[in-house]
Each structure stands twice: as C-alpha cells, then as structure tokens.
MDTraj code that builds the backbone (N, CA, C; nanometers):
import mdtraj as md
import numpy as np

residues = "MET ILE ASP PHE ASN THR HIS THR PHE LEU SER ASN GLY VAL LEU SER PRO GLY GLU LEU VAL ARG VAL ALA GLU GLU ARG ALA TYR LYS ALA ILE ALA ILE THR ASP HIS VAL ASP ALA SER ASN ILE GLU LEU VAL ILE SER SER LEU LEU ARG PHE CYS ARG GLU THR GLN PRO PHE LEU LYS VAL ARG ILE LEU PRO GLY VAL GLU ILE THR HIS VAL PRO PRO GLY GLN ILE ALA GLY LEU VAL ARG ARG ALA ARG GLN LEU GLY ALA ARG ILE VAL VAL VAL HIS GLY GLU THR ILE THR GLU PRO VAL GLU ILE GLY THR ASN ARG ALA GLY ILE GLU ALA GLY ILE ASP ILE LEU ALA HIS PRO GLY LEU ILE LEU GLU GLU ASP VAL LYS LEU ALA ALA GLU THR GLY VAL TYR LEU GLU ILE SER ALA ASN PRO MET HIS GLY MET SER ASN GLY ARG ILE VAL ASP LEU ALA ARG LYS TYR ASN ALA SER LEU VAL LEU ASP SER ASN ALA HIS ARG PRO GLU ASP LEU LEU THR PRO GLU ARG ARG GLU LYS VAL ALA PHE GLY ALA GLY LEU THR PRO ASP GLU LEU ASP LYS ILE ASN ALA ASN MET ILE ALA LEU TYR GLU LYS LEU VAL PRO ALA SER PHE PHE ALA".split()
xyz = np.array([
    [6.3532, 8.7853, 10.0981],
    [6.4139, 8.7615, 9.9964],
    [6.3683, 8.8475, 9.8553],
    [6.4669, 8.9201, 9.8065],
    [6.4441, 8.9962, 9.7012],
    [6.5569, 8.9854, 9.6091],
    [6.5188, 8.9902, 9.4916],
    [6.6159, 8.9314, 9.3777],
    [6.5982, 9.0450, 9.2493],
    [6.6902, 9.1264, 9.2363],
    [6.6793, 9.2433, 9.0952],
    [6.7651, 9.1858, 8.9766],
    [6.8028, 9.0682, 8.9706],
    [6.8692, 9.0107, 8.8522],
    [6.8571, 8.8709, 8.8059],
    [6.7396, 8.8415, 8.7402],
    [6.7104, 8.7109, 8.6826],
    [6.6815, 8.7035, 8.5408],
    [6.6968, 8.5964, 8.4751],
    [6.6712, 8.5826, 8.3321],
    [6.5786, 8.4608, 8.3118],
    [6.5055, 8.4895, 8.1925],
    [6.4221, 8.3877, 8.1459],
    [6.4480, 8.3526, 8.0154],
    [6.3585, 8.2620, 7.9265],
    [6.3821, 8.2397, 7.7865],
    [6.3729, 8.3172, 7.7136],
    [6.3045, 8.4427, 7.7440],
    [6.3201, 8.5915, 7.6746],
    [6.4304, 8.6581, 7.6233],
    [6.5595, 8.5939, 7.7201],
    [6.6837, 8.6075, 7.6563],
    [6.7683, 8.4903, 7.6889],
    [6.8624, 8.4308, 7.7972],
    [6.9241, 8.3446, 7.7753],
    [6.9218, 8.2912, 7.8882],
    [6.8093, 8.2461, 7.9837],
    [6.7611, 8.1687, 8.0714],
    [6.7102, 8.0615, 8.0179],
    [6.6607, 7.9527, 8.0811],
    [6.5780, 7.8395, 8.0406],
    [6.4449, 7.8000, 8.0937],
    [6.4143, 7.9208, 8.1767],
    [6.2716, 7.8949, 8.2191],
    [6.1864, 8.0220, 8.1652],
    [6.0364, 7.9792, 8.1530],
    [5.9569, 8.0683, 8.0821],
    [5.9498, 8.1792, 8.2317],
    [5.8931, 8.2924, 8.1989],
    [5.8613, 8.3953, 8.3269],
    [5.7976, 8.3310, 8.4475],
    [5.6731, 8.2451, 8.3921],
    [5.5883, 8.1697, 8.4754],
    [5.6543, 8.1050, 8.5727],
    [5.7436, 7.9970, 8.5038],
    [5.8299, 7.8929, 8.5902],
    [5.9356, 7.9597, 8.6723],
    [5.9888, 8.0868, 8.6140],
    [6.0664, 8.1546, 8.7108],
    [6.0166, 8.1975, 8.8280],
    [5.8972, 8.2496, 8.8287],
    [5.8387, 8.3086, 8.9160],
    [5.7712, 8.2361, 9.0126],
    [5.7382, 8.1253, 8.9724],
    [5.7101, 7.9807, 9.0388],
    [5.7905, 7.9526, 9.1501],
    [5.9176, 7.9308, 9.0972],
    [6.0320, 7.8903, 9.1664],
    [6.0590, 7.9805, 9.2976],
    [6.0441, 8.0996, 9.2563],
    [6.0671, 8.2110, 9.3684],
    [5.9717, 8.2165, 9.4578],
    [5.8544, 8.2058, 9.4189],
    [5.7212, 8.1963, 9.5084],
    [5.7564, 8.0852, 9.6199],
    [5.8119, 7.9680, 9.5451],
    [5.8291, 7.8413, 9.6474],
    [5.9297, 7.8649, 9.7635],
    [6.0188, 7.9452, 9.7171],
    [6.1387, 7.9851, 9.7948],
    [6.1164, 8.1124, 9.8836],
    [5.9624, 8.1628, 9.9005],
    [5.9239, 8.2717, 9.9889],
    [5.9765, 8.3810, 9.9462],
    [6.0132, 8.4275, 9.8188],
    [6.0732, 8.5437, 9.7936],
    [5.9358, 8.6361, 9.7898],
    [5.9988, 8.7594, 9.8334],
    [5.9089, 8.8955, 9.8403],
    [5.8668, 8.9380, 9.6939],
    [5.9828, 8.9535, 9.6288],
    [5.9915, 9.0136, 9.5184],
    [6.0988, 8.9658, 9.4302],
    [6.0652, 8.9535, 9.2805],
    [6.1759, 8.9330, 9.2089],
    [6.1661, 9.0090, 9.0769],
    [6.2617, 9.0774, 9.0255],
    [6.2757, 9.1461, 8.9069],
    [6.3085, 9.0532, 8.7815],
    [6.2503, 9.0535, 8.7047],
    [6.2964, 8.9824, 8.5824],
    [6.3699, 9.0850, 8.4653],
    [6.4925, 9.0581, 8.4646],
    [6.5716, 9.1662, 8.3785],
    [6.6512, 9.1151, 8.2728],
    [6.5636, 9.0582, 8.1629],
    [6.6369, 9.0094, 8.0638],
    [6.7263, 9.0837, 7.9848],
    [6.8281, 8.9993, 7.9204],
    [6.9426, 9.0884, 7.8607],
    [6.8487, 9.1497, 7.7037],
    [6.9185, 9.2708, 7.6953],
    [6.8529, 9.3249, 7.5578],
    [6.9666, 9.4295, 7.5198],
    [6.9383, 9.4367, 7.3882],
    [7.0258, 9.5510, 7.3292],
    [6.8956, 9.6080, 7.2162],
    [6.9601, 9.6939, 7.1115],
    [6.8795, 9.7655, 7.0406],
    [6.7746, 9.6533, 6.9550],
    [6.8014, 9.5265, 6.9460],
    [6.7425, 9.4309, 6.8625],
    [6.6176, 9.3878, 6.9219],
    [6.6174, 9.3886, 7.0748],
    [6.4818, 9.3105, 7.1155],
    [6.4480, 9.3704, 7.2508],
    [6.4793, 9.5212, 7.2754],
    [6.4379, 9.5605, 7.4025],
    [6.2618, 9.5986, 7.3680],
    [6.2145, 9.6199, 7.2927],
    [6.0732, 9.6304, 7.2685],
    [5.9997, 9.5165, 7.3105],
    [6.0660, 9.4248, 7.2425],
    [5.9841, 9.2905, 7.2368],
    [5.9839, 9.2313, 7.3971],
    [6.1231, 9.2520, 7.4567],
    [6.1107, 9.2065, 7.5957],
    [6.0333, 9.2815, 7.6676],
    [6.0419, 9.4019, 7.6583],
    [5.9714, 9.4864, 7.7814],
    [5.8278, 9.4619, 7.7691],
    [5.7564, 9.4737, 7.6401],
    [5.6345, 9.4397, 7.6199],
    [5.5827, 9.2880, 7.6746],
    [5.6629, 9.2109, 7.6296],
    [5.6261, 9.0526, 7.6904],
    [5.6301, 9.0624, 7.8480],
    [5.7177, 9.1115, 7.9104],
    [5.7327, 9.1121, 8.0554],
    [5.6074, 9.2166, 8.1103],
    [5.5821, 9.3185, 8.0450],
    [5.4846, 9.3723, 8.0872],
    [5.3259, 9.3190, 8.1001],
    [5.3109, 9.2574, 7.9861],
    [5.1889, 9.1877, 7.9467],
    [5.1970, 9.0724, 8.0475],
    [5.2873, 9.0044, 8.0783],
    [5.3032, 8.8910, 8.1800],
    [5.2644, 8.9230, 8.3322],
    [5.3230, 9.0379, 8.3471],
    [5.3171, 9.1018, 8.5141],
    [5.1626, 9.1648, 8.5005],
    [5.1088, 9.2184, 8.4178],
    [4.9924, 9.2645, 8.4449],
    [4.8885, 9.1621, 8.4278],
    [4.8915, 9.0334, 8.3668],
    [4.7961, 8.9321, 8.3756],
    [4.8195, 8.8509, 8.4753],
    [4.9224, 8.8201, 8.5248],
    [4.9577, 8.7184, 8.6139],
    [4.9952, 8.7797, 8.7675],
    [5.0112, 8.9007, 8.7796],
    [5.0434, 8.9497, 8.9213],
    [4.9266, 8.9432, 8.9952],
    [4.8173, 8.9458, 8.9516],
    [4.6904, 8.9461, 9.0743],
    [4.6761, 8.7848, 9.1184],
    [4.7415, 8.7075, 9.0743],
    [4.6963, 8.5784, 9.1415],
    [4.8628, 8.5129, 9.1986],
    [4.9449, 8.6175, 9.2265],
    [5.0632, 8.5760, 9.2983],
    [5.0804, 8.6621, 9.4320],
    [5.1773, 8.5872, 9.5143],
    [5.2292, 8.6453, 9.6456],
    [5.3383, 8.7313, 9.6340],
    [5.4368, 8.6820, 9.5499],
    [5.5669, 8.7390, 9.5255],
    [5.5291, 8.8515, 9.4343],
    [5.5883, 8.9448, 9.4381],
    [5.5699, 9.0483, 9.3600],
    [5.6912, 9.0742, 9.2341],
    [5.6351, 9.1105, 9.1178],
    [5.7115, 9.0834, 8.9873],
    [5.7383, 9.2284, 8.9352],
    [5.8789, 9.2601, 8.9147],
    [5.9160, 9.3725, 8.8762],
    [5.9790, 9.3302, 8.7258],
    [5.9030, 9.4177, 8.6040],
    [5.9537, 9.4069, 8.4945],
    [6.0679, 9.5087, 8.4301],
    [6.1822, 9.4527, 8.3905],
    [6.2858, 9.5171, 8.4180],
    [6.3747, 9.4510, 8.2512],
    [6.5170, 9.5306, 8.2543],
    [6.6047, 9.4872, 8.1411],
    [6.7485, 9.4789, 8.2263],
    [6.8502, 9.3913, 8.1489],
    [6.9705, 9.3993, 8.1616],
    [7.0169, 9.4619, 8.0336],
    [7.0853, 9.5908, 8.0155],
    [7.1430, 9.6215, 7.8971],
    [7.2642, 9.5534, 7.8936],
    [7.3085, 9.4737, 7.7718],
    [7.4062, 9.3921, 7.7636],
    [7.4973, 9.3923, 7.6569],
    [7.6074, 9.4059, 7.6620],
    [7.6874, 9.4174, 7.5479],
    [7.6630, 9.5014, 7.4379],
    [7.6268, 9.6213, 7.4594],
    [7.6166, 9.7304, 7.3850],
    [7.7495, 9.8124, 7.3875],
    [7.7758, 9.9110, 7.2746],
    [7.8755, 9.9932, 7.2878],
    [7.8376, 10.1212, 7.4060],
    [7.9457, 10.1642, 7.4754],
    [7.9137, 10.2639, 7.5994],
    [7.8401, 10.3570, 7.5449],
    [7.8820, 10.4364, 7.4120],
    [7.8078, 10.5468, 7.3710],
    [7.6559, 10.5180, 7.3394],
    [7.6142, 10.3968, 7.3436],
    [7.4728, 10.3603, 7.3223],
    [7.3820, 10.3395, 7.4373],
    [7.4320, 10.3140, 7.5608],
    [7.4076, 10.2722, 7.6701],
    [7.2808, 10.3879, 7.7231],
    [7.3193, 10.5110, 7.7109],
    [7.2295, 10.6102, 7.7780],
    [7.0809, 10.6204, 7.6773],
    [7.1164, 10.6134, 7.5652],
    [6.9843, 10.6000, 7.4702],
    [6.8533, 10.4980, 7.5289],
    [6.9641, 10.3618, 7.5381],
    [6.8769, 10.2564, 7.5715],
    [6.8094, 10.2660, 7.7185],
    [6.9011, 10.3498, 7.7806],
    [6.8332, 10.3367, 7.9331],
    [6.7232, 10.4229, 7.9084],
    [6.7242, 10.5440, 7.8506],
    [6.5863, 10.6150, 7.8090],
    [6.4819, 10.5341, 7.7546],
    [6.5305, 10.4527, 7.6853],
    [6.4117, 10.3868, 7.5824],
    [6.3451, 10.2968, 7.7018],
    [6.4257, 10.2241, 7.7605],
    [6.3675, 10.1255, 7.8455],
    [6.2744, 10.1698, 7.9405],
    [6.3192, 10.2915, 8.0033],
    [6.2048, 10.3646, 8.0945],
    [6.1012, 10.4212, 8.0147],
    [6.0944, 10.4510, 7.9145],
    [5.9862, 10.4945, 7.8370],
    [5.8801, 10.4097, 7.7861],
    [5.9508, 10.2568, 7.7831],
    [5.8516, 10.1321, 7.7475],
    [5.8001, 10.0836, 7.8504],
    [5.8322, 10.1277, 7.9830],
    [5.7661, 10.0890, 8.1025],
    [5.8726, 9.9800, 8.1894],
    [5.9748, 9.9917, 8.1501],
    [6.0686, 9.9049, 8.2780],
    [6.0642, 9.9767, 8.3780],
    [6.0507, 9.8876, 8.5136],
    [6.0420, 9.9541, 8.6352],
    [6.2032, 9.9555, 8.6880],
    [6.2517, 9.8559, 8.6399],
    [6.4055, 9.8559, 8.6934],
    [6.5120, 9.8356, 8.5704],
    [6.6297, 9.9077, 8.5557],
    [6.7157, 9.9109, 8.4657],
    [6.8259, 9.8747, 8.5149],
    [6.9019, 9.7614, 8.4416],
    [7.0281, 9.7292, 8.5092],
    [7.1310, 9.7244, 8.3830],
    [7.2589, 9.7452, 8.4065],
    [7.3513, 9.7274, 8.2949],
    [7.4340, 9.6092, 8.3535],
    [7.4772, 9.5411, 8.2349],
    [7.5905, 9.4384, 8.2447],
    [7.6983, 9.4929, 8.2610],
    [7.7537, 9.4919, 8.3681],
    [7.9052, 9.5353, 8.3724],
    [7.9968, 9.4729, 8.3118],
    [8.1229, 9.5281, 8.3765],
    [8.2572, 9.4730, 8.3181],
    [8.3064, 9.3658, 8.3853],
    [8.2335, 9.2610, 8.3760],
    [8.2682, 9.1125, 8.4472],
    [8.3953, 9.0775, 8.3964],
    [8.4898, 9.0198, 8.4770],
    [8.6308, 8.9622, 8.3898],
    [8.5774, 8.8385, 8.3278],
    [8.4884, 8.7666, 8.3201],
    [8.4421, 8.6524, 8.2616],
    [8.3926, 8.6572, 8.1056],
    [8.4023, 8.7931, 8.0596],
    [8.3216, 8.8319, 7.9348],
    [8.3898, 8.9389, 7.8791],
    [8.3913, 8.9498, 7.7331],
    [8.4729, 9.0565, 7.6710],
    [8.3696, 9.1912, 7.6820],
    [8.3334, 9.2441, 7.7641],
    [8.2463, 9.3544, 7.7916],
    [8.3564, 9.4805, 7.7732],
    [8.2966, 9.5649, 7.6869],
    [8.3813, 9.6973, 7.6404],
    [8.4297, 9.7745, 7.7584],
    [8.5260, 9.8066, 7.7717],
    [8.5807, 9.9111, 7.8749],
    [8.5010, 10.0495, 7.8711],
    [8.4664, 10.0848, 7.9701],
    [8.3872, 10.2116, 7.9428],
    [8.2368, 10.1882, 7.9759],
    [8.1969, 10.0420, 7.9853],
    [8.0459, 10.0194, 8.0024],
    [8.0203, 10.0668, 8.0950],
    [8.1074, 10.0263, 8.2355],
    [8.0460, 10.0771, 8.3723],
    [8.0533, 10.2227, 8.4029],
    [8.1009, 10.2946, 8.3449],
    [8.1015, 10.4364, 8.3575],
    [7.9843, 10.5043, 8.2946],
    [7.9582, 10.4344, 8.1760],
    [7.8540, 10.4847, 8.0825],
    [7.7265, 10.4400, 8.1559],
    [7.7154, 10.3210, 8.2087],
    [7.5897, 10.2888, 8.2803],
    [7.5677, 10.3911, 8.4150],
    [7.6678, 10.4022, 8.4876],
    [7.6180, 10.5121, 8.6010],
    [7.6050, 10.6290, 8.5679],
    [7.6720, 10.6787, 8.4583],
    [7.6420, 10.8060, 8.4247],
    [7.4845, 10.8328, 8.3788],
    [7.4452, 10.7106, 8.3110],
    [7.2942, 10.7043, 8.2534],
    [7.1867, 10.6992, 8.3513],
    [7.2487, 10.7023, 8.4815],
    [7.1501, 10.6776, 8.5611],
    [7.0852, 10.5502, 8.6069],
    [7.1343, 10.4511, 8.5657],
    [7.0474, 10.3359, 8.6085],
    [7.0441, 10.2811, 8.7234],
    [6.9556, 10.1865, 8.7471],
    [6.9295, 10.1711, 8.8951],
    [7.0230, 10.0419, 8.9646],
    [7.1072, 9.9493, 8.9007],
    [7.2104, 9.8906, 8.9482],
    [7.2991, 9.8546, 8.8233],
    [7.4233, 9.8621, 8.8609],
    [7.5367, 9.7941, 8.7834],
    [7.5779, 9.6726, 8.8231],
    [7.5411, 9.5713, 8.7291],
    [7.5942, 9.4301, 8.7640],
    [7.7049, 9.3675, 8.7377],
    [7.7441, 9.2831, 8.8269],
    [7.8789, 9.2331, 8.8292],
    [7.9916, 9.3072, 8.7401],
    [8.0107, 9.4441, 8.8092],
    [8.1085, 9.5524, 8.7668],
    [8.2710, 9.4870, 8.7437],
    [8.2836, 9.3844, 8.7782],
    [8.4346, 9.3377, 8.7721],
    [8.5229, 9.4122, 8.8374],
    [8.6347, 9.4347, 8.7735],
    [8.7679, 9.5224, 8.8121],
    [8.7147, 9.6429, 8.8320],
    [8.6140, 9.7173, 8.8751],
    [8.5779, 9.8402, 8.8522],
    [8.6670, 9.9528, 8.8909],
    [8.6999, 10.0368, 8.8338],
    [8.7734, 10.1904, 8.8719],
    [8.7071, 10.2488, 9.0072],
    [8.8190, 10.2931, 9.0744],
    [8.7720, 10.3384, 9.2149],
    [8.7192, 10.4562, 9.1643],
    [8.7350, 10.5419, 9.0790],
    [8.6599, 10.6758, 9.0369],
    [8.5117, 10.6362, 8.9962],
    [8.4754, 10.5055, 8.9471],
    [8.3492, 10.5024, 8.9216],
    [8.2837, 10.4426, 9.0191],
    [8.3312, 10.3774, 9.1131],
    [8.2635, 10.3354, 9.2544],
    [8.2329, 10.4752, 9.3220],
    [8.3344, 10.5677, 9.3107],
    [8.2860, 10.7005, 9.3767],
    [8.1791, 10.7656, 9.3107],
    [8.1861, 10.7670, 9.1881],
    [8.0552, 10.8245, 9.1084],
    [7.9406, 10.7538, 9.1370],
    [7.9409, 10.6190, 9.1534],
    [7.8204, 10.5592, 9.1917],
    [7.7578, 10.5885, 9.3324],
    [7.8555, 10.5883, 9.4125],
    [7.8153, 10.6249, 9.5466],
    [7.7400, 10.8001, 9.5421],
    [7.8077, 10.8556, 9.4651],
    [7.7561, 11.0066, 9.4649],
    [7.6091, 11.0228, 9.3799],
    [7.5982, 10.9356, 9.3011],
    [7.4745, 10.9425, 9.2225],
    [7.3582, 10.8389, 9.2719],
    [7.3706, 10.7470, 9.3288],
    [7.2828, 10.6733, 9.3839],
    [7.2669, 10.5386, 9.3300],
    [7.3667, 10.5217, 9.2293],
    [7.3450, 10.3593, 9.1620],
    [7.3999, 10.2689, 9.2243],
    [7.3392, 10.1520, 9.2473],
    [7.3611, 10.0373, 9.3259],
    [7.4677, 9.9533, 9.2692],
    [7.5710, 9.9315, 9.3235],
    [7.6737, 9.8043, 9.2728],
    [7.6393, 9.6693, 9.3339],
    [7.6397, 9.5664, 9.2509],
    [7.5921, 9.4416, 9.2434],
    [7.7148, 9.3341, 9.3163],
    [7.6836, 9.2841, 9.4201],
    [7.7564, 9.1334, 9.4616],
    [7.6838, 9.0217, 9.3956],
    [7.7613, 8.9403, 9.3136],
    [7.6943, 8.8496, 9.2407],
    [7.7101, 8.7132, 9.2908],
    [7.6033, 8.6168, 9.2831],
    [7.6173, 8.4711, 9.3327],
    [7.6623, 8.4238, 9.2450],
    [7.6537, 8.4471, 9.1203],
    [7.6977, 8.3728, 8.9934],
    [7.8575, 8.3554, 9.0242],
    [7.9034, 8.2096, 9.0264],
    [8.0360, 8.1816, 9.0485],
    [8.1544, 8.2715, 8.9768],
    [8.1236, 8.2766, 8.8225],
    [8.2021, 8.3341, 8.7762],
    [8.2433, 8.4813, 8.7716],
    [8.0920, 8.5434, 8.7808],
    [8.0769, 8.7018, 8.7836],
    [8.1299, 8.7278, 8.9269],
    [8.1144, 8.6225, 9.0040],
    [8.1423, 8.6637, 9.1409],
    [8.2878, 8.6722, 9.2102],
    [8.3568, 8.6635, 9.0969],
    [8.5209, 8.6518, 9.1317],
    [8.5760, 8.7625, 9.1569],
    [8.5145, 8.8746, 9.1368],
    [8.5572, 9.0116, 9.1927],
    [8.4721, 9.0661, 9.2897],
    [8.3931, 8.9957, 9.3634],
    [8.3155, 9.0537, 9.4721],
    [8.3916, 9.1165, 9.5672],
    [8.5140, 9.0668, 9.6053],
    [8.6079, 9.1109, 9.7125],
    [8.6546, 9.2524, 9.6925],
    [8.6852, 9.2564, 9.5612],
    [8.7195, 9.4228, 9.5329],
    [8.5946, 9.5333, 9.5474],
    [8.4780, 9.4706, 9.4884],
    [8.3626, 9.5635, 9.4932],
    [8.3201, 9.5922, 9.6385],
    [8.3371, 9.4797, 9.7268],
    [8.3106, 9.5112, 9.8770],
    [8.3955, 9.6279, 9.9351],
    [8.5307, 9.6059, 9.9077],
    [8.6330, 9.6743, 9.9679],
    [8.6173, 9.8394, 9.9266],
    [8.6099, 9.8349, 9.7817],
    [8.5725, 9.9684, 9.7237],
    [8.4379, 10.0303, 9.7740],
    [8.3276, 9.9605, 9.7787],
    [8.2125, 9.9995, 9.8414],
    [8.2152, 10.0611, 9.9627],
    [8.2986, 9.9962, 10.0678],
    [8.3386, 10.0423, 10.1854],
    [8.4143, 10.1850, 10.1876],
    [8.5135, 10.1978, 10.1140],
    [8.5876, 10.3151, 10.0926],
    [8.5169, 10.4280, 10.0648],
    [8.4105, 10.4315, 9.9450],
    [8.3692, 10.5276, 9.9083],
    [8.1961, 10.5451, 9.9460],
    [8.1713, 10.4619, 10.0623],
    [8.0194, 10.4699, 10.0944],
    [7.9250, 10.4181, 9.9832],
    [7.9589, 10.3309, 9.8768],
    [7.8767, 10.3054, 9.7928],
    [7.7664, 10.1940, 9.8494],
    [7.6433, 10.2128, 9.7663],
    [7.5342, 10.1239, 9.8239],
    [7.5587, 9.9787, 9.7141],
    [7.5357, 9.8712, 9.8072],
    [7.5478, 9.7548, 9.7336],
    [7.4061, 9.6740, 9.7475],
    [7.3838, 9.5933, 9.6324],
    [7.2760, 9.4746, 9.6443],
    [7.3332, 9.3424, 9.5990],
    [7.2637, 9.2297, 9.6584],
    [7.3065, 9.0935, 9.6120],
    [7.2216, 9.0138, 9.5612],
    [7.2432, 8.9838, 9.4446],
    [7.1587, 8.9080, 9.3517],
    [7.2168, 8.7666, 9.2981],
    [7.1066, 8.6950, 9.2476],
    [7.1459, 8.5767, 9.2027],
    [7.2132, 8.5473, 9.0588],
    [7.1605, 8.6683, 8.9812],
    [7.1776, 8.6380, 8.8270],
    [7.1230, 8.4976, 8.7837],
    [7.0286, 8.4910, 8.8125],
    [6.9728, 8.3484, 8.7533],
    [6.9271, 8.3226, 8.6430],
    [6.9746, 8.2197, 8.6020],
    [6.9418, 8.1885, 8.4510],
    [6.8658, 8.0488, 8.4622],
    [6.8902, 7.9822, 8.5674],
    [6.8102, 7.8263, 8.5794],
    [6.7638, 7.8121, 8.7159],
    [6.6653, 7.7477, 8.7547],
    [6.5940, 7.7440, 8.8661],
    [6.6807, 7.6977, 8.9827],
    [6.7943, 7.6488, 8.9941],
    [6.8829, 7.6046, 9.0713],
    [6.9618, 7.7353, 9.1047],
    [6.9520, 7.8188, 9.0333],
    [7.0310, 7.9464, 9.0427],
    [6.9654, 8.0483, 9.1559],
    [6.8484, 8.0262, 9.1756],
    [6.7580, 8.1353, 9.2932],
    [6.8217, 8.0805, 9.4173],
    [6.8368, 8.2096, 9.4971],
    [6.8927, 8.1699, 9.6162],
    [6.8029, 8.1521, 9.7243],
    [6.8706, 8.0675, 9.8138],
    [6.8043, 8.0341, 9.9556],
    [6.8750, 8.1419, 10.0549],
    [6.8123, 8.1334, 10.1765],
    [6.8538, 8.2386, 10.2580],
    [7.0192, 8.1724, 10.2983],
    [7.0163, 8.0684, 10.3097],
    [7.1528, 8.0006, 10.3607],
    [7.2531, 8.0262, 10.2460],
    [7.2315, 7.9944, 10.1403],
    [7.3246, 8.0342, 10.0183],
    [7.3580, 8.1889, 10.0009],
    [7.2687, 8.2758, 10.0319],
    [7.2839, 8.4167, 10.0033],
    [7.3821, 8.4676, 10.1046],
    [7.3636, 8.3977, 10.2328],
    [7.4776, 8.4323, 10.3503],
    [7.6167, 8.3737, 10.3072],
    [7.6318, 8.2805, 10.2453],
    [7.7416, 8.2176, 10.1943],
    [7.8184, 8.3178, 10.1038],
    [7.7213, 8.3694, 10.0007],
    [7.7763, 8.4550, 9.8855],
    [7.8558, 8.5569, 9.9804],
    [7.7578, 8.6323, 10.0533],
    [7.7986, 8.7715, 10.1357],
    [7.9225, 8.7395, 10.2040],
    [7.9217, 8.6422, 10.3052],
    [8.0392, 8.6452, 10.3785],
    [8.1742, 8.5779, 10.2990],
    [8.1519, 8.5097, 10.1900],
    [8.2653, 8.4908, 10.1005],
    [8.3209, 8.5746, 10.0284],
    [8.2292, 8.7030, 10.0293],
    [8.2925, 8.8140, 9.9429],
    [8.3503, 8.8975, 10.0582],
    [8.3569, 8.8796, 10.1948],
    [8.4213, 8.9633, 10.2822],
    [8.3185, 9.0474, 10.3756],
    [8.1927, 9.0429, 10.3462],
    [8.1016, 9.1101, 10.4209],
    [8.0971, 9.0647, 10.5509],
    [8.0474, 9.1506, 10.6471],
    [8.0170, 9.1045, 10.7960],
    [7.8590, 9.0912, 10.7947],
    [7.8244, 9.0527, 10.9069],
    [7.6880, 9.0190, 10.9244],
    [7.6248, 9.1753, 10.9349],
    [7.6776, 9.2709, 10.9746],
    [7.5929, 9.3924, 10.9894],
    [7.5995, 9.4753, 10.8413],
    [7.7112, 9.4295, 10.7581],
    [7.7077, 9.4677, 10.6344],
    [7.5858, 9.3967, 10.5465],
    [7.5680, 9.2744, 10.5655],
    [7.4587, 9.1918, 10.5314],
    [7.3576, 9.2694, 10.5596],
    [7.3087, 9.3207, 10.6797],
    [7.1941, 9.3603, 10.6938],
    [7.1636, 9.4739, 10.6180],
    [7.2664, 9.5526, 10.6131],
    [7.2768, 9.7007, 10.5329],
    [7.2071, 9.6728, 10.3795],
    [7.2880, 9.5527, 10.3285],
    [7.2524, 9.5180, 10.1765],
    [7.0997, 9.4980, 10.1962],
    [7.0601, 9.4199, 10.2962],
    [6.9204, 9.4085, 10.2905],
    [6.8214, 9.5212, 10.2793],
    [6.8549, 9.6101, 10.3888],
    [6.8045, 9.7482, 10.4050],
    [6.8058, 9.8204, 10.2520],
    [6.9194, 9.8075, 10.1952],
    [6.9244, 9.8584, 10.0678],
    [6.8260, 9.8030, 9.9717],
    [6.8005, 9.6894, 9.9670],
    [6.7277, 9.6166, 9.8655],
    [6.5867, 9.6517, 9.8828],
    [6.5579, 9.6497, 10.0046],
    [6.4072, 9.6905, 10.0374],
    [6.3908, 9.8545, 10.0165],
    [6.5101, 9.9236, 10.0173],
    [6.4737, 10.0716, 9.9977],
    [6.4603, 10.0715, 9.8544],
    [6.5327, 10.0068, 9.7918],
    [6.5360, 10.0155, 9.6116],
    [6.3839, 9.9753, 9.5746],
    [6.3583, 9.8659, 9.6265],
    [6.2146, 9.8121, 9.5801],
    [6.1094, 9.9101, 9.6221],
    [6.1162, 9.9717, 9.7204],
    [6.0205, 10.0614, 9.7685],
    [6.0236, 10.1852, 9.6835],
    [6.1031, 10.2346, 9.6369],
    [6.1390, 10.3244, 9.5273],
    [6.0684, 10.3042, 9.3899],
    [6.0591, 10.1929, 9.3775],
    [6.0117, 10.1190, 9.2401],
    [5.8794, 10.0662, 9.2442],
    [5.8169, 10.0645, 9.3682],
    [5.6654, 9.9926, 9.3874],
    [5.6381, 10.0244, 9.5312],
    [5.5091, 10.0377, 9.5401],
    [5.4248, 10.0672, 9.6455],
    [5.4987, 9.9964, 9.7970],
    [5.5339, 10.0940, 9.8927],
    [5.6210, 10.0414, 9.9958],
    [5.5037, 9.9780, 10.0871],
    [5.3810, 9.9894, 10.0603],
    [5.2691, 9.9021, 10.1388],
    [5.2733, 9.7580, 10.1245],
    [5.3475, 9.7099, 10.0224],
    [5.3492, 9.5853, 9.9767],
    [5.4462, 9.4995, 10.1112],
    [5.5081, 9.5749, 10.1760],
    [5.5969, 9.5151, 10.3034],
    [5.5177, 9.5372, 10.4169],
    [5.4191, 9.5838, 10.3991],
    [5.3175, 9.6126, 10.5434],
    [5.2733, 9.4757, 10.5922],
])
top = md.Topology()
chain = top.add_chain()
for i, resn in enumerate(residues, 1):
    res = top.add_residue(resn, chain, resSeq=i)
    for name in ("N", "CA", "C"):
        top.add_atom(name, md.element.get_by_symbol(name[0]), res)
traj = md.Trajectory(xyz[None], top)
C-alpha cells in the first residue's frame, strides 16, 4: 500500500500529520506522501513544517513518509515557478491539482503541470488527448482518484492512458481518516474505473517505481 496524495490540517485535511501517518501505519501502508495544498501564500510554511515532521518522526515509524505538495488553484503561468520553488525547498514529490470536473480549475492547468515536469497530475478530469500523450512522453504520472467526486472521470483517464501508454497511479486523495484506502477498496476503485487485474498490477509496479525514484529502493528489501 502506497499513497501519493493525502492532506492534513496544514491545508484542508482534518488530521495532523502524526494522526494521518498513524492511520496509515495501522493499515499496513508501506509509504505515504503528504501533499498538502499550496500556492504562493503558503508553500514555504507547508514544506518546512512537513520536512521538520519527517525529520523528527521518521525514525520511530515503519511507514515511510514523503514530504510534498499539491499545487492547487494557481494560474497556469505560475505553475512552473512554484514547481521549481517546491523542489528547491525540499519537497520530495510535487503534484498538481488537475482540472477535475467538480471544481473551477483554470483550463490549461493540466498542460502547465505536465510541461513543468511534475511527478503526478492529480484527478485531471476531462483531460485532452494531446495532454495524455505529452504526459506519456515526459514521464508524468496521471492519477486515478478514489475520491468519489474527482473519480467521476476515471474511466476517460484509463481509456486515454491505454491509447497513449501513459503511466497511472491510484491515490486516495485523503482528507479524513476514513478516506485512506484498504486493499479491498483500492481494488473496487480500480475495477470501477475499468481497469483489469493485470492493469492494476501495472499500477502497483508504477507506484513502486516512482517511490524508488524518490527514496532509497532498499526500503522495499
């Protein structure tokens, strides 16, 4: 169990980082990224807080924590600069809040995130075919979301990912403890999106590969 898109009360989640990680540990997660929502107003505060939490708490845990951000509701022209700043500040994973059909995300956000070289484009909504093709070419992962509202477009994302051989991940987008996935619920989200068992295995491999890119692979030994 790995999850690359979760939130705490450092943005709009309800749990502290410690509470969120404890729930993840209880559910036998291998790794969890905390990717609180940021824009130009809070990016330094969120990253510094998460880095301090990880540095001081990680030695006492079995689950591995990845400090990160989800760049959210910023003008497309601002995204590349915030991606660079997030990495300079020490974020291990950078996600962009994609053009979900349930929020007024500015058109062009998906493309801007992909072009900026982010790690994951979260819940990209009715993503354009050319953007899926670009994501496949540049190695940006597209998210299948377990959030019931963001996940309304999961089927389209699966279909286009097949067409262009784009890499997928499956995340909870957790804001509450009950949002964190169990293996059984994870399978339901995957199969409800139209994925086959073999394709879910491929997603699992994708998530391990991304994790190993971000932290030492020996953690999985």
